[in-house]
C-alpha positions, 0 to 999 in steps of 0.5 A, spaced: 533 569 451 531 574 456 535 579 459 534 576 466 535 568 463 542 571 461 543 573 468 541 567 470 546 563 466 551 568 467 550 566 474 550 560 474 556 559 469 560 562 475 558 558 480 559 551 476 566 554 475 567 556 482 564 549 485 570 545 479 574 550 483 572 547 490 571 540 487 564 541 489 559 537 484 555 541 480 549 542 481 547 538 487 552 543 491 550 549 488 548 552 494 555 550 498 558 554 493 554 560 493 555 560 501 562 559 500 563 565 495 558 570 499 562 568 505 569 570 502 566 577 498 562 579 505 569 578 508 573 582 503 568 587 502 569 588 510 576 589 508 577 594 503 573 601 501 567 602 498 569 606 492 575 599 491 569 595 492 565 598 486 571 597 482 571 590 483 564 589 482 563 592 476 567 586 473 562 581 475 555 577 473 550 582 475 547 576 480 554 575 483 553 583 485 547 582 488 550 577 492 557 582 494 552 588 496 547 584 499 546 586 506 552 592 505 551 599 508 556 603 504 554 609 510 557 606 515 562 601 512 567 599 517 573 597 514 576 591 518 583 592 519 586 586 519 593 585 516 595 577 517 592 572 513 590 569 519 586 574 521 582 574 514 582 566 515 579 567 521 574 572 519 572 568 514 571 562 519 566 566 525 562 569 519 560 562 516 562 556 521 558 551 518 562 551 511 569 553 514 571 549 520 579 548 519 584 554 518 588 550 512 583 548 509 578 555 509 585 559 507 586 554 501 578 554 499 579 562 500 585 562 495 580 558 490 575 563 490 579 569 488 582 565 483 576 564 480 575 572 481 581 573 477 578 570 472 573 574 471 576 581 473 581 585 469 589 584 472 589 591 472 583 591 477 586 585 481 592 590 482 588 596 485 586 590 490 593 588 492 595 595 492 590 597 498 591 590 501 597 589 507 603 586 503 601 579 507 594 579 505 596 580 497 598 573 497 591 571 498 590 574 490 
């Protein structure tokens, strides 16, 4: 198996795991799982520093890293200072109004995405991310 095939296989395994957590059919709803992942990751990316983002993605599959950094401009990276869960939820809903319509469902979906991410990232890194988030946002992880 070539290196690129291994990268694709790891990304597909990650998306299959996420789809299962979200109750989506895989591979039929793989694109939806990918959109949801992208939206939540980009919203988190907007909230944490570039340095913390790099520490986080260092532990994710290569293609998932690519999703995280797609469209990212670290030189102009504005950190959005939302402090409350409802602000994070609203930011996710605004970023993708097609997949995220209901605030309560969005919150549950965000938590499921982070649950899968936590399985792929060290406990120490999760603690680091929590340490830079306001207390109320820590409950998402």
